[in-house]
C-alpha positions in Angstrom: 170.3 32.1 119.4 173.1 29.9 120.6 176.1 32.1 120.6 178.4 30.0 122.9 181.8 29.9 121.0 183.4 26.5 120.4 186.0 25.8 123.0 189.5 25.4 121.4 190.1 22.4 123.8 187.5 20.4 121.7 189.8 20.7 118.7 191.9 17.6 118.3 195.4 18.6 119.3 197.7 19.2 116.4 200.9 17.0 116.7 204.0 18.7 117.9 206.1 20.0 115.0 208.4 17.1 114.3 212.0 17.5 112.9 211.6 18.3 109.2 214.8 16.4 108.3 215.4 18.8 105.5 212.0 18.6 103.9 211.5 22.3 104.4 214.9 23.3 103.2 213.1 24.6 100.2 214.5 23.6 96.8 214.7 26.3 94.2 212.0 24.4 92.3 209.6 24.3 95.3 210.2 27.9 96.2 209.6 29.0 92.6 206.4 27.0 92.4 205.2 28.7 95.5 205.8 32.2 94.4 205.0 31.7 90.7 201.7 30.0 91.7 200.6 33.2 93.2 200.8 35.5 90.2 197.2 34.9 89.0 198.2 32.8 86.0 195.8 30.3 84.4 196.2 26.6 85.3 194.3 25.5 82.1 197.4 23.8 80.9 196.7 21.0 83.5 197.0 17.8 81.4 194.0 16.4 83.1 191.6 19.0 81.5 190.6 18.0 78.1 188.0 20.2 76.5 185.7 23.2 77.7 183.3 20.9 79.5 186.0 19.4 81.7 187.5 22.8 82.2 184.2 24.2 83.5 183.9 21.0 85.6 187.0 21.9 87.4 185.6 25.3 88.3 182.5 23.4 89.6 184.6 20.9 91.6 186.7 23.5 93.2 184.5 26.5 93.6 180.8 25.9 93.0 178.7 26.0 96.2 175.2 26.4 94.7 174.6 29.0 97.4 175.4 26.8 100.4 177.6 29.6 101.8 174.3 30.9 103.3 173.9 27.6 105.1 177.5 27.3 106.4 177.7 30.9 107.5 174.1 31.9 108.6 172.9 28.5 109.9 176.0 26.4 110.9 178.1 29.6 111.6 181.3 27.8 110.7 183.5 30.7 109.9 182.3 32.4 113.1 183.3 29.3 115.1 186.8 29.1 113.4 187.4 32.8 114.2 186.1 32.4 117.7 188.2 29.4 118.5 191.3 31.1 117.2 192.2 28.3 114.9 195.8 28.6 113.7 197.3 27.4 110.5 198.9 24.7 112.5 195.7 23.5 113.9 194.0 23.7 110.5 196.7 21.4 109.1 196.1 19.2 112.1 192.5 19.0 111.2 193.5 17.7 107.7 192.7 20.9 105.8 194.9 21.6 102.8 196.3 24.8 101.4 196.7 25.5 97.7 199.7 27.7 97.1 198.4 28.5 93.6 195.7 30.7 95.3 198.0 32.7 97.5 198.8 36.3 97.1 202.5 37.1 96.7 202.5 38.7 100.2 201.0 35.7 101.9 203.2 33.2 100.0 206.2 35.1 101.2 205.0 35.1 104.7 204.6 31.3 104.7 208.1 31.0 103.2 209.5 33.2 106.0 207.7 31.2 108.6 209.1 28.0 107.2 212.5 29.5 107.2 212.1 30.6 110.8 211.1 27.0 111.8 214.2 25.6 110.0 216.3 28.0 112.0 214.9 27.0 115.4 211.8 29.2 116.0 208.9 27.3 117.4 206.2 27.0 114.8 203.5 28.5 117.0 205.7 31.7 117.2 205.5 32.2 113.5 202.8 33.1 111.0 201.8 29.4 111.2 200.7 30.0 114.9 198.7 33.1 114.0 194.9 32.7 113.9 194.6 35.8 111.7 196.6 34.0 109.0 193.9 31.2 109.0 191.3 33.7 108.1 193.6 35.3 105.5 194.0 31.9 103.9 190.3 31.4 103.8 189.8 34.9 102.3 192.3 34.3 99.5 190.5 31.0 98.6 193.6 29.0 99.5 192.0 26.5 101.9 190.9 23.7 99.5 187.1 23.3 99.3 186.4 26.4 101.5 185.1 29.3 99.3 184.7 33.0 100.4 182.0 35.3 99.1 181.6 39.1 99.5 178.7 41.0 100.8 177.1 41.1 97.4 177.1 37.3 97.0 180.0 37.2 94.5 182.8 34.8 94.9 185.9 36.6 96.0 189.0 36.4 93.7 191.8 34.1 94.7 194.7 35.8 96.4 196.7 35.1 93.2 194.2 36.9 90.9 195.0 40.3 89.6 191.6 41.5 90.9 192.5 40.5 94.6 192.5 43.4 97.0 195.4 43.1 99.5 193.4 45.3 101.9 190.4 43.0 101.8 189.6 40.7 104.8 187.1 38.1 105.7 184.3 40.3 107.3 181.5 38.0 108.3 179.8 40.8 110.3 179.9 42.9 107.1 178.2 40.3 105.0 181.0 38.1 103.8 180.1 34.3 103.7 181.9 31.0 103.3 180.7 28.0 101.4 181.9 24.4 100.9 182.6 22.5 97.7 183.4 18.9 96.6 187.1 19.7 96.9 187.0 19.8 100.7 186.8 16.0 100.9 188.1 15.0 97.4 191.3 16.9 97.0 194.6 17.7 98.7 197.9 19.0 97.6 201.1 17.5 96.3 202.8 18.4 99.6 205.5 20.3 97.7 205.7 23.0 100.4 204.5 21.3 103.6 204.1 17.5 103.1 201.2 15.7 104.9 202.4 14.3 108.2 204.7 17.3 109.0 202.3 18.9 111.4 199.2 16.7 110.9 197.4 15.1 107.9 196.9 18.5 106.1 199.4 19.7 103.5 200.5 22.8 101.6 201.3 22.7 97.9 199.7 22.5 94.4 196.1 21.3 94.5 195.5 17.7 93.3 191.9 16.9 92.6 190.0 13.6 92.9 192.1 12.1 95.6 191.0 11.4 99.2 191.7 14.3 101.7 193.3 11.7 104.0 193.0 12.5 107.7 190.4 15.2 107.1 188.6 15.5 110.5 185.1 16.5 109.3 183.6 15.9 112.7 186.0 18.3 114.4 185.5 20.8 111.7 181.7 20.7 112.0 182.0 20.8 115.8 184.0 24.1 115.5 180.9 25.8 114.0 179.0 28.0 116.5 175.8 26.1 115.7 176.5 22.5 114.8 172.8 21.7 115.5 172.1 23.1 112.0 173.4 19.8 110.8 171.0 17.8 113.0 169.5 15.4 110.4 173.0 14.1 109.6 174.0 13.6 113.2 173.2 10.6 115.5 169.8 11.1 117.2 168.0 9.4 119.9 164.5 8.6 118.5 161.4 9.2 120.6 159.5 7.2 118.1 161.6 4.2 118.9 161.5 4.6 122.7 164.8 6.2 122.9 166.7 3.9 120.5 169.7 5.2 118.5 171.9 3.7 115.8 175.6 4.3 115.5 179.0 3.3 116.6 180.1 2.6 120.2 178.3 3.8 123.2 177.0 7.2 122.2 173.4 7.4 123.4 172.3 9.8 120.6 171.3 13.4 120.8 168.1 13.5 122.8 165.0 15.6 122.1 163.9 18.2 124.5 166.4 19.9 126.9 168.2 23.0 126.3 170.0 24.2 123.1 173.2 24.2 125.1 172.7 20.5 126.2 171.9 19.5 122.6 174.9 21.4 121.2 177.2 19.7 123.7 175.8 16.3 122.8 176.4 17.1 119.1 180.0 18.0 119.8 180.5 14.8 121.7 179.3 12.9 118.8 181.4 14.7 116.3 184.6 14.7 118.3 184.2 12.0 121.0 185.8 8.6 121.3 184.9 5.1 122.6 186.8 2.0 123.3 186.5 -0.9 120.9 188.4 -3.6 122.7 191.8 -2.2 123.3 191.5 0.4 120.5 190.1 3.9 120.9 187.9 4.9 118.0 185.9 8.0 117.0 182.1 8.1 116.8 182.5 10.2 113.7 185.7 8.8 112.2 188.6 10.8 110.7 188.6 10.8 106.9 184.8 10.1 107.0 181.7 12.0 106.0 178.0 11.3 106.5 175.9 12.2 103.6 172.6 10.5 104.6 169.9 12.5 106.4 168.6 9.7 108.5 169.6 10.6 112.1 172.0 7.6 112.2 175.6 7.7 113.1 176.9 6.3 109.9 179.8 8.5 108.7 181.6 6.5 106.0 185.1 6.6 104.6 185.6 9.3 102.0 186.0 7.7 98.6 188.3 9.0 95.8 186.8 10.9 92.9 189.1 10.2 90.0 188.3 8.1 86.9 184.5 8.2 87.8 183.9 6.9 84.3 185.0 3.5 85.6 182.8 3.4 88.7 179.1 2.8 89.3 176.7 2.7 91.0 177.1 5.6 93.4 177.2 6.0 97.2 178.6 3.2 99.4 175.1 1.6 99.3 174.8 1.9 95.6 171.5 3.9 96.0 172.2 6.0 92.8 172.7 4.5 89.4 173.9 7.8 87.9 176.7 10.0 89.2 174.9 13.2 88.3 172.0 12.1 90.6 174.4 11.3 93.4 176.2 14.7 93.1 172.8 16.4 93.1 171.9 14.7 96.4 175.3 16.0 97.9 174.5 19.5 96.9 170.8 19.6 97.8 171.0 17.7 101.0 174.5 16.8 102.4 175.8 20.4 101.9 172.5 22.1 102.7 170.1 19.9 104.7 167.5 22.7 105.0 166.0 21.4 101.9 164.6 18.6 104.1 162.2 21.2 105.6 160.4 21.7 102.3 157.2 19.7 101.7 159.1 17.5 99.3 162.0 17.1 101.7 159.6 16.0 104.4 158.0 13.5 102.0 161.5 12.2 101.2 162.2 11.6 104.8 158.8 9.8 105.2 159.5 7.6 102.2 162.8 6.5 103.8 162.1 6.4 107.5 158.4 6.6 108.2 157.6 8.0 111.7 161.3 8.6 112.3 161.2 10.8 109.2 158.5 12.9 110.7 160.5 13.2 114.0 163.7 14.2 112.2 161.9 17.0 110.3 160.0 18.3 113.3 163.1 18.3 115.5 165.1 19.9 112.8 162.7 22.8 112.4 162.4 23.2 116.2 166.3 23.4 116.4 166.6 25.9 113.6 163.9 28.1 115.3 165.5 27.8 118.8 168.9 28.8 117.4 167.5 31.7 115.4 168.2 30.4 111.9 164.5 30.7 111.3 163.4 34.0 112.8 160.5 34.3 115.1 157.2 34.6 113.2 158.8 33.7 109.8 157.4 30.6 107.9 159.9 28.0 107.0 159.3 28.5 103.3 160.1 32.2 103.6 163.6 31.4 105.1 164.7 28.1 103.6 166.2 26.3 101.8 169.4 28.2 100.9 170.5 25.9 98.0 170.2 27.5 94.5 168.4 25.0 92.1 167.3 25.0 88.5 164.3 22.8 89.3 162.1 22.3 92.2 159.3 20.1 90.7 160.7 16.7 90.9 159.0 13.8 92.5 160.2 13.4 96.2 162.3 10.3 96.5 163.1 10.2 92.8 166.8 9.6 92.0 166.9 12.8 90.0 165.8 14.9 92.9 165.2 13.0 96.2 164.0 16.3 97.9 162.3 17.5 94.8 165.1 19.8 93.9 168.0 19.7 91.3 170.8 22.0 90.7 172.0 22.9 87.2 172.2 19.8 84.9 174.8 21.6 82.8 177.1 22.1 85.8 176.5 18.5 87.0 177.5 17.3 83.5 180.6 19.6 83.5 181.6 18.1 86.9 181.2 14.6 85.7 183.2 15.3 82.6 186.1 16.6 84.8 186.1 13.8 87.4 185.8 11.2 84.6 189.1 12.5 83.3 191.0 12.8 86.5 193.9 10.4 86.5 194.3 7.7 89.1 197.4 8.2 91.2 200.4 6.4 89.9 201.8 3.4 91.5 204.3 4.0 94.2 208.0 3.6 93.6 210.0 0.7 95.0 207.4 -2.1 94.4 208.8 -5.6 93.8 208.0 -6.4 90.2 208.1 -10.1 90.8 205.8 -9.9 93.7 203.4 -7.7 91.7 203.2 -10.3 89.0 202.7 -13.1 91.5 200.0 -11.0 93.2 198.2 -10.4 90.0 198.1 -14.1 89.3 196.7 -14.8 92.8 194.2 -11.9 92.3 192.8 -13.4 89.1 193.0 -17.0 89.9 190.0 -18.7 91.5 190.2 -20.1 95.0 189.5 -23.5 93.8 192.6 -23.3 91.8 194.8 -22.0 94.6 194.3 -18.3 94.1 192.6 -15.6 96.1 189.6 -15.2 93.7 189.4 -11.5 94.0 188.5 -11.0 90.4 185.2 -12.9 91.1 183.9 -9.5 92.4 186.5 -7.0 91.5 187.6 -6.0 88.0 190.7 -7.8 86.9 191.9 -5.0 84.5 192.2 -1.7 86.3 191.4 0.1 83.1 188.0 -1.5 82.8 184.9 -0.3 84.6 183.6 -2.1 87.6 180.5 -4.3 87.2 177.4 -2.2 87.9 176.0 -4.6 90.5 175.2 -4.5 94.2 176.9 -7.1 96.5 174.3 -8.2 99.1 175.0 -7.4 102.6 174.7 -11.1 103.5 177.6 -11.8 101.2 179.8 -9.0 102.5 179.1 -9.8 106.1 177.8 -13.4 106.5 177.9 -13.2 110.3 175.4 -10.4 110.3 172.3 -12.6 110.2 168.8 -11.3 110.2 168.4 -8.5 112.8 165.0 -7.4 114.0 163.1 -4.9 111.9 162.6 -1.6 113.6 160.6 0.2 110.9 158.8 -1.3 107.9 159.0 0.3 104.5 157.7 -2.7 102.6 154.4 -0.9 101.9 156.5 1.5 99.7 158.1 -1.3 97.8 161.3 -1.0 99.6 163.2 -3.2 102.0 162.6 -2.7 105.8 164.9 -0.4 107.8 166.8 -2.7 110.0 168.4 -2.3 113.4 172.1 -2.7 113.1 172.7 -4.5 116.4 173.5 -7.9 115.1 176.8 -9.6 114.5 180.2 -8.9 116.0 180.7 -5.6 114.0 177.3 -4.0 114.6 178.1 -0.7 112.9 179.3 -2.2 109.6 176.0 -1.9 107.8 174.9 1.5 109.2 175.4 3.2 105.9 172.8 1.1 104.3 170.2 1.0 107.1 168.1 3.7 105.5 169.3 4.9 102.2 170.2 1.8 100.2 169.9 0.4 96.7 166.5 -0.9 97.4 165.2 2.5 96.5 165.9 1.7 92.9 164.8 -1.9 93.0 168.2 -3.5 93.8 169.2 -5.6 96.9 170.3 -4.1 100.1 174.1 -4.1 100.0 177.1 -2.1 98.7 178.7 -1.1 95.5 182.1 -2.3 94.7 184.9 0.3 95.0 187.5 1.1 92.4 190.7 -0.7 93.3 192.8 2.2 92.2 195.2 4.5 94.1 195.2 2.2 97.2 198.6 3.5 98.0 196.9 6.7 99.0 194.6 5.1 101.6 195.3 4.0 105.2 191.8 2.5 106.0 189.7 0.1 104.0 186.0 -1.0 103.9 183.3 1.6 103.6 183.5 2.4 107.3 187.3 2.6 107.4 187.2 -0.1 110.1 190.3 -2.0 108.9 193.6 -0.1 108.5 197.2 0.3 109.5 200.0 2.8 109.8 200.7 2.5 106.0 198.6 1.5 103.0 200.5 -1.7 102.9 199.8 -2.5 106.5 196.1 -1.7 106.0 195.8 -4.1 103.0 197.7 -6.7 104.9 195.2 -6.4 107.8 192.3 -6.6 105.3 193.5 -9.8 103.7 194.8 -11.5 106.9 192.6 -14.3 108.0 193.4 -13.5 111.6 190.6 -11.0 111.5 188.3 -14.0 111.8 185.4 -15.5 109.8 182.9 -13.4 111.6 184.4 -10.1 110.5 182.9 -8.0 107.6 184.4 -8.8 104.2 186.0 -12.1 105.4 187.7 -12.8 102.1 191.3 -13.6 103.0 194.4 -15.1 101.6 194.7 -17.9 102.5 191.1 -18.5 103.1 191.8 -19.3 106.7 194.7 -20.3 109.0 193.6 -24.0 109.5 196.0 -25.2 106.8 198.8 -22.7 107.7 199.5 -19.2 106.7 200.9 -18.0 103.4 202.5 -14.7 104.3 204.5 -14.6 101.1 201.4 -14.9 99.0 199.6 -12.2 100.9 202.6 -9.9 100.6 202.5 -10.4 96.9 198.8 -9.6 96.8 199.5 -6.4 98.8 202.2 -5.4 96.3 199.9 -6.0 93.4 197.0 -4.0 95.0 199.3 -1.1 95.7 200.5 -1.2 92.0 197.0 -0.8 90.5 196.5 2.3 88.4 195.2 3.2 85.0 197.2 3.5 81.8 
């Protein structure tokens, strides 16, 4: 088994603690919220929760792993890697992880308040509890790291630190049988920043949990790289394919994880992909971008920008590529594949890979089994079926490749329905304060007015009324990226009634379509393209387009860049205001559009 610990140097360095300018001089309200949130009281009075189904859905969203703690602990060895790397709370915040104060025990809450007070009085943060790796494990053990859920040696979820049943003497004992799983909330929740705002020590925050929003700045790649065995995630990493004569598909100059070689070499290559950078012109970019997650088991480097998960009743279809018509089906894919890819080694999982990727599907499965054997996840002499998969399912008899169970497996329909009931009711973030009402009104007019009549024509694709559902259609890739052209086919799926897999090496932005190279809407008879996003809560985003390739230092700057014709007619989503710069710029009109887009929320 690969037991080499993850080197702390591979963690992206947390920014130096900047002057807090009074933010951490705790108001009486914030201090009371911190301590009172740790008394084990119910949060069922949350105005978002309406009815028992939604209340159960919140539990699913925050704490349901469907057994994936066995994958993350026994296969990926994520908690072992975090412990071995001596990750401090400061580094955890630097990775974009968020801490829910409502889950803390009174003792831990007070320790954090003491640390903040020490920092305010001149102590270096690393010399307080914030610089103590043991505190990170304590936060995990108390269930306070959002989306990271601890289990005891009997397989039972541990009580929150704020619960009356929590044992102050308990610790996270992986060697003794404790495990750690992952939930939706890791990527789709953060805090209100009432204790430590995002940006104080990195993108992570400390405060009351806020569900459905993007965990902005979450460095999924670096978190996965911190695991002792990142190769356990092989099908969702970028591979070099023997069946394609060494070809690979992904961003930048990463050559792909090759087959053969030693476990140590493959592990190093995986960590390079997960944390490494390349130069795109004058800009340094990540292979596996921040605030991104790869949910497609295709061996392609196609991590896409994490979407919000509020007001899901207004959005459809699901996945950036629109491959799923129903939200419950999409969520099932996440639970049965993205959060536990070992299902791919069942007979139905292999069939799913073959439906999608033909001979590359066989190669992915064969290499994955070999890696899990070489790293000791599948013990010597044990059949795959006797060791895997880990995920707990209610059904395992579905047709491979079907929307209801792409790998033949489906978790509890009741819990999926509860989850949808909850996310359907999560409110969109409010509009930011300080917007110019006149510009917002002007921007709305431009948004809804056709180009032929002098407007931006945005409502030709996007919903004009933010309270109405988006139109359930796929926008073809040729419309979204006219300069893409027709790249060469590298694998043909046409015999299965699906569009061919295409090499993403054409056009000036060759990685733009990577997320739809394999798993796209053609699996359900639609065109190859993308679903339209909800244009809500845009003031919470710094990057735009599904690959996060357009952005700025602020949400407004990111939207300005998206709408600015200076990006050029050959760029993805070349829908600007004005249409181009030939007739002169209209900065005032674009500013108004930005103000309107930032204002969009639901009633």
